[in-house]
N, C-alpha and C positions, 0 to 999 in steps of 0.2 A: 824674414818678411820682405817682400819686394818693395823697393823704394818707389813712392808715388811722386812723379815729377811735379804734380800740381802742388804738393806740399812744399817743394823747393821754390816754386815760383810764387805761391800764395794761394789762397782759396778763391776760386772763381765766383763771380757775382751772380746772384739771381738764378732762377730756374724756369722762367716763363717762356712761352712760345710766341709772345707778342713782339713784333719787330717794328720799332719806331724808325721811320725812314726820313731822309733829308734830301735836299736838292743837290745838284752837282757841286754847288759851292759849300755845302755842308751847313749844319745848324750850329748855332752858338760857337762860331769860330773863336779860338783863343790865341792870344799872342804867344809866339814861340819864345821860350826862354832857355835856350841851350846852354849847357855848361861847357864852354870852349876850353880845351886843355892844349890844343895845338892849332895854330892858325890855318892849317890845311882844312879843318872842319868848316871854318867860316866860308871858305871858297865853295863848299859843297851845298851851302844853304842860301836860299834867297833872302835878301834883307827884309822883305815884306811878307815873308811866309807866315801862314796861320795854320794851326792845327784844326782840321775840319772833322766834325762828327758826321759820318755818313749813315750809320745805323746803330740802334741800341736795342736791348732786350734779347740778345742772343744768349744761349747757354754757355758755349765755349767756342769762340771763333778760331779757325785754324786754316792752314794750307792754302793761302791765296795764290792765284795765278791770273795774269791778264791774258784774255783770249781775244785776239783781234776780231772785230765784227760782232762780238758778243758783249764783252765787258769784263768785270772782275768776277771770277768764279772762286768761291771759297767754301769751307765746310763749317757747319754748326755741328760739331762732332757729337756732342751729347744730346742734341735734338734729332740726330740721325737724318740730317738734311744737308743737301748740297744747295748753296745759295748763289744768286746772281745779283751783282750790283750793276746798275746802269745809271746814267744821269737822272733818270726819272724816279729812281728809288731802288729798293732791294726787295727781292722775292725769293720764294723757295723754287728752285729749279728742278730738283728731284727729291722725293722722299717716299719710302725709306731710301737711304743712300749708303747702306752697308757701313755706317759709321766711318765714312771715308775721312781721311786726314789730309795728307799732302796731295797737291796737284802739280802737274808740270805739262809743258807744251812740247809736242813732238815736232821734228823738222817739217812735217807735212801739215801741221796745224791742228792735229787732233790732241785730245787731252788724256793723259795717263794719271791714274789715281792710286794712292796707297790706302787700302781698305782694312780697317781694324776688324769690322764685323765678319767679313768673309775671308779674312787673312790672305789677301791676294793683291797682286797688281792687276788693275783692269785698264781698259781703254775705251773711250767714247769718241764720237764725232765732236766737233767744236760746239755744237748745240746741245750736247748731252745725250744724244740718241745712240742707239746701236751699241750698248755696253757689251764688251767681250772680256772674259778673263784671259790674261796673258800668262801668268805664272802663279801657282799657289803651293807648290811643294818643292822641297829640297831633299834630294836623296830619298824620296818616298814619304817624307814627313811633312806635315803642314807647317807653313811659315808661322812665326809667332804672331805679329800684328804689324805689318808694314806701316811705317810712320811718315817718312818724308822721302822725296825722290827728286832726281834731277836727270835731264836727258842730254847726253853728249851730242855734238853735231853729227856724229856718225849714226845716230839713232839708238844707240845702246842706252839702257835705263839703269841708273845706279840708285840703289835705295837702302835705307836703314830698316832694321827689323827688330826693335826692342819688344818688350813684353807688355807694354802699357795697355794695349787693347784687351789683354787677358786679365790683368790684375785690377783694372778699373771697370767694374761691371757696367757702368753707365756709358762706356765707350765700346761695348762688344756685344756679341750674341752668345757669349759663354764658350764652353769647350775647354779642353785641357791643353797644357803646353806639351808639345811633342819633341821639339829640338832642345838640345842641352845647352845651347849658347845663343847669343844675339849677335848676328853677323851684319856686315855690310856686303851687299851683293852687286854684281853686274849682270844684267840680263840682256841678251841679244834677241830682239823680236824676230829677226830673220831666221836664225838657226835654232831658236828657242833654247839656247844654252844658258843655264844659270850657274854662275861662278861666284864663290866667296872671294872677295878682294881683301877683306880684313876681318880677322877674328880677335883683334887686339882691344876691343871695347867691352865694357861691362854692359852698357845700354846706349848704343849709338843713336843719335837723334837727328839733328839738322845736317844737311848735306848740300854742297854747292861746289862748282868749279871756278877756278880763276878765269879771267876773260879769254886767255889763250888755251884753256883746258889743260895746261901743263901741271896744275896743282889741284888736288881734290881736298876740300876742307870737310871735316866731320866733327860734330860736337859730341862730347861725352856727357851724359846726363845722369850718371850714377856715381856716387862717391865711395868712400871707404877704401878697403884694401883692393888693389888692382893696378892696372897699367898706368893710371894717371888721375889727376884731380879733375873736377868739373871744369870744362873749358873746351877749346877748339884745337884740334890737331890738323896739321898739314901733311900731305903726302905728294911726292913726285909721281906723276902718271907716266909710265913707260909707253913706248910705241906699241907694245904688245898688250896693253891694257892692265899690266900689273902695277901695283903700288910699291914704291920704294921710298927710302929716306923719310920714314915717319918721324915727325918732330912735333913737340908741344908748342903751340903758337902763343896762346895766352890763357890765363885762368879767368873763369867767370867771377866777377866781383859782386854781383847782385843776384843771388839765387843760382840760376843756371842759364846757359844759352840753349834755347829750344830751337826755333828756326832762325835762319839768317839768309841774307842775300848779298851778292857782290855787285858793285857798280862797275862802270866801264873802265875805271882806273885801277880796279882791283881792291878797293876798300871794302871792308865787311861791315854791313849794317846788321846788328845783332839784337835779338830779343833779350830781355832781361826782366827782373822783377820790379824795376823802377822806370822802365822806358826803353829807349834804343841806345845801345852803345855803338859808336862808330870806331872802327879800327883800321889802321893802315895795313897794307899787305904783309908787313913784317910783324903784325900783332900789336904795335904801339897804339895805345888808346888816344884818339883824337878828341873825344869828349862824349857827353851824354845828352840825349834829347828826352827830357821827361814828357810823359803824355798824360799825367794825372797824379793826384795825391793818393797815397795808400794803395788800396786794391785797384783803384782806377788806373794806376801806373803799370799794371801787369801787361806784358806783351808776350804773346805766344809765337807769332810768326808775322812775316811781312813780305811784300813783293813790290817791285817796280812795275809800273804800267802806265796807262793813259795813252793818248794818241802819239806822244813823242817819247814815252818811256821815262819821263822825269817825275811822275807822281809816285810817291811811296805810299802804298796801301798797308795799313797796320791792323792786324788782328789783336785787339787788346781786350782779352777775356770776353766780356759781354758786349763789346762795342767794335764797330768797324770805323777806323779813322783814316785820314789821308793828310799827306804833307807834300806840297809841291816843292821840289828841290832844284838845285842848280846843276845836277848831274843826271845820268841815265843808268839804267840797269845794264849789266853786261849783256852783250848780244848772245843769244843762245838758239 
C-alpha cells in the first residue's frame, strides 16, 4: 500500500472552503519562541519577530512562491484552487487549478506549476493567465503527479514526481499509474528535452538549489527498505547538468521533510510535523521554530518573499503564516 505523506506529517485540519483573511500585519500575532540549538540561528531571526496568521480555513496549503508585482501565490491543493495573498487579504486566483502543488518563478518572471490533477508541468504568466502545458510524459508514459519544482538560472526546470497525486484521491482527477518509478527530472523548455537526473529515491518530494546552484537538495518522503531514510540528500551539480556525489545530509526528526527553502547563506529552512527546522549547509540542525501546538504545528511548505525577500511565508496545513526574518531567500 503506498505510503501517505499526510500520515507522516499528521492529519490536516478542517475541510471548509471559507477563507478567513487578515491584514498585512496578520491577525493574533504570537511571540516567537524558537528552540535555539546553535547561535547561528539567533542571527537569522529578528529579536522582535512575531508569527503572523495571514489566512485560515484552507484545506491543505502548499507550494508557495513570491511573484513580484502580484504577491504570494500558493496552492490549496485539496480545494483545487490556486490562491493569491496580498496585503489586502487572500483570494482564489484560479479554480479549478488542476490540484496544482508546487510553484516556482522563471528567470523572465513567469510562473511554473507542478500539477497533480493533470500530471504535468505547466506555465502561466505572472498574473495566472495563458496557462500552457510544458511537459506531461516521459518516454511516452504519463508522469505520476509532479509535486515540487525549482528553476535554475539557465531556465531549466527541475522537479520531483512522486505518486501522491494518484494515491490521494482528494488531490487528483484519478487515472492509473503508468511509470514504474518516481524520478527527479530536468526539463529544458527551449529544447523540450526531459531527462531523469535521479532514480535513487522511493518518493522524492521537496527540491531546491544551493545559492550558487552547485548543489541540488532533494527530500525523501517514503521510508522502509530503500536507498535511505526520510530526510534530505545533497548532490553535486555538474556543468553538464548531471548529478554526482549523492550524500545523505540529514534525517528528518519530526515526521518528514516535505517542502524546504534555502536562504542567501545556504541554510535550509525545512518543513516538519512540529514547525520549521533550520539546518546549516552541512546539515547541522540550528534549531526549531514551532508554529503551533499539535496539528497546528504541521508545516507542508514555505517560501521567502516580500519586497526585500526577508519574509518567510509558511503553509501550515489549513493556515497561511508569515515570519519576518533577518535573512533573505537565495536569489533565483
